[in-house]
C-alpha positions as CSV (number, residue, x, y, z in Angstrom):
1,M,98.6,227.9,214.5
2,T,100.2,224.8,214.6
3,V,103.5,224.3,216.2
4,Q,106.0,222.3,214.8
5,R,107.9,219.8,216.8
6,A,111.4,220.5,217.5
7,D,112.3,217.2,216.2
8,A,109.9,217.9,213.4
9,R,111.7,221.3,212.3
10,R,115.0,219.6,212.8
11,N,113.8,216.9,210.1
12,Y,112.5,219.7,207.7
13,A,115.7,221.8,207.5
14,R,117.8,219.0,207.2
15,I,115.3,217.2,204.3
16,L,115.6,220.6,202.5
17,A,119.4,221.3,202.9
18,V,120.0,218.0,201.1
19,A,117.1,218.5,198.9
20,E,118.9,221.8,197.4
21,Q,122.4,219.7,197.3
22,E,120.6,216.8,195.5
23,V,118.4,219.7,192.9
24,A,121.3,221.7,192.5
25,E,123.8,218.2,191.0
26,H,120.7,217.1,189.3
27,G,118.4,219.5,188.8
28,A,114.6,219.1,188.8
29,D,114.7,215.4,188.7
30,A,115.8,215.0,192.0
31,S,115.3,211.8,193.9
32,L,112.7,212.0,196.9
33,E,114.0,208.6,198.0
34,Q,117.8,209.6,197.1
35,I,116.6,213.1,199.0
36,A,115.0,210.7,202.3
37,R,117.9,208.5,202.3
38,T,120.7,211.3,202.3
39,A,118.8,213.3,205.3
40,G,118.4,210.2,207.3
41,V,114.7,210.2,207.1
42,G,111.9,208.0,205.4
43,S,110.8,208.7,202.3
44,A,107.1,209.0,203.8
45,T,108.8,212.4,206.2
46,V,109.9,213.5,203.1
47,R,106.6,213.6,201.9
48,R,104.8,214.9,204.8
49,H,106.8,218.2,204.9
50,F,106.8,218.1,201.0
51,P,103.7,216.5,199.4
52,G,104.7,216.6,195.6
53,R,107.8,217.2,193.8
54,R,106.4,221.0,192.8
55,A,106.1,221.7,196.9
56,M,109.9,220.2,197.1
57,L,111.3,222.7,194.1
58,Q,109.2,225.5,195.6
59,A,110.9,225.0,199.3
60,V,114.7,225.3,197.6
61,F,114.1,228.2,195.3
62,N,112.2,230.2,197.9
63,E,115.3,231.9,199.0
64,R,115.9,233.1,194.9
65,I,112.6,233.8,194.6
66,E,112.5,235.9,197.6
67,A,115.7,237.6,196.4
68,L,114.1,238.4,193.3
69,C,111.5,239.9,194.2
70,A,113.5,242.2,196.8
71,R,115.3,243.3,193.4
72,A,111.7,243.8,191.8
73,D,111.1,246.5,194.7
74,S,114.0,248.0,194.8
75,L,113.7,248.8,191.2
76,A,110.4,250.4,190.5
77,G,111.1,253.4,191.8
78,K,114.3,254.1,189.4
79,D,113.6,257.2,186.9
80,D,114.4,255.4,183.8
81,A,111.5,252.0,183.5
82,R,112.7,249.9,180.8
83,A,116.4,249.8,182.1
84,A,114.2,248.7,185.9
85,L,112.9,246.1,183.6
86,L,115.6,245.3,181.9
87,D,117.8,244.9,184.9
88,W,114.7,242.6,186.4
89,L,114.8,240.4,183.7
90,G,118.2,239.9,183.6
91,A,118.4,239.2,187.5
92,L,115.2,236.7,186.8
93,T,117.5,235.4,183.1
94,T,120.7,235.0,185.5
95,Y,118.6,232.7,188.2
96,A,116.7,231.0,186.1
97,A,119.4,229.7,183.5
98,S,122.3,229.1,186.7
99,A,119.2,226.9,189.0
100,R,119.0,223.5,187.0
101,G,115.1,223.2,187.5
102,M,114.2,226.7,188.0
103,A,112.9,227.3,184.9
104,G,110.4,224.3,184.9
105,L,109.2,225.0,188.3
106,L,107.8,228.5,186.4
107,I,106.0,227.1,183.5
108,Q,102.3,227.6,183.5
109,D,101.5,224.6,183.2
110,G,97.8,225.8,181.8
111,T,95.6,224.6,185.7
112,D,92.8,226.8,186.4
113,P,95.0,229.4,187.8
114,D,92.0,229.9,190.6
115,D,92.5,226.4,192.1
116,P,94.5,227.4,195.1
117,A,95.5,223.1,194.9
118,H,97.8,224.2,191.7
119,V,98.8,227.9,192.0
120,N,102.2,228.2,191.1
121,A,103.6,229.6,194.3
122,C,106.8,231.2,192.9
123,S,105.1,232.4,189.5
124,V,102.1,233.9,191.7
125,K,105.2,236.0,194.2
126,L,107.4,236.7,191.0
127,G,104.4,238.0,189.3
128,G,103.1,240.4,192.0
129,A,106.9,241.9,192.5
130,A,107.4,242.3,189.2
131,E,104.0,244.7,187.9
132,P,105.2,247.7,189.1
133,L,108.0,247.6,187.0
134,L,106.1,246.2,184.2
135,R,103.2,249.0,184.8
136,N,105.9,251.3,184.8
137,A,107.2,251.1,181.8
138,A,104.1,250.6,179.9
139,R,103.2,253.6,180.8
140,A,107.0,255.4,179.8
141,G,106.0,253.8,176.0
142,A,109.1,250.9,177.0
143,V,106.7,247.9,176.5
144,A,103.4,247.5,174.5
145,P,100.9,247.6,176.9
146,D,99.4,244.1,175.9
147,V,102.7,242.9,177.6
148,T,102.2,240.8,180.7
149,V,104.5,239.6,183.7
150,A,103.6,235.6,182.6
151,D,104.5,236.7,179.2
152,L,107.6,237.8,180.3
153,V,108.4,234.6,183.0
154,T,107.2,232.7,180.1
155,L,109.9,234.1,177.9
156,V,112.6,234.1,180.0
157,T,111.7,230.6,181.2
158,G,111.8,229.6,177.3
159,I,115.3,230.9,177.0
160,A,116.4,229.0,180.4
161,L,115.4,225.3,178.9
162,A,116.6,226.1,175.5
163,T,120.4,226.9,177.3
164,E,119.8,224.4,180.0
165,Q,122.6,221.8,178.3
166,H,124.9,224.8,176.4
167,P,128.7,225.1,178.4
168,D,127.4,228.1,179.4
169,P,124.3,228.7,180.1
170,I,123.7,232.1,181.6
171,A,125.8,233.9,179.0
172,E,123.5,232.7,176.5
173,A,120.4,233.0,177.8
174,H,121.4,236.5,178.3
175,R,122.4,236.8,174.5
176,L,119.1,235.6,173.6
177,L,117.0,237.9,176.3
178,K,119.3,240.9,174.6
179,L,118.5,239.5,171.2
180,T,115.1,239.5,171.8
181,V,114.3,242.2,173.9
182,A,116.1,244.2,170.4
183,G,114.4,242.1,168.0
184,I,115.4,240.2,165.6
185,S,114.2,242.1,162.5
186,P,116.7,245.1,162.4
187,R,114.8,248.6,161.7
188,S,115.4,250.5,158.7
């Protein structure tokens, strides 16, 4: 196990705090060079801690991802499996629509999921956490058995991306999620 020097830990914490502010203001396209300048470090230091934009974004959104995982865990034992899954999807929708750049991070980029260099850590964590919710809902007949967590994350991601420029992206994202869940065709 490698132990980071105290100054390296301080640099990491400072870079991460600045990155969180920059991403909140500018979204996923926040400038790594601006982050370095604001943090008072060189761009090489930023790249040493975050070898790429995706690594930086994953670190920035890690706390939100952990909260979503904890929420899924707390909902997994609920009696109403459909309500539990919809509650979690609502929380995911709120997070994805409120955190600029998070939806883009969740996009599956079509790379080989077995290649560790291309694993989307956020999606993997979310998938593992939400799987029991989806399995319970499928067992209860609340969702089709062939629906996957990746399908649901993709759906929410698409909604969040589509509503990003809306004056109230969270409300619009929830409206579209509700419409999607209810279906676009009235039942006869």
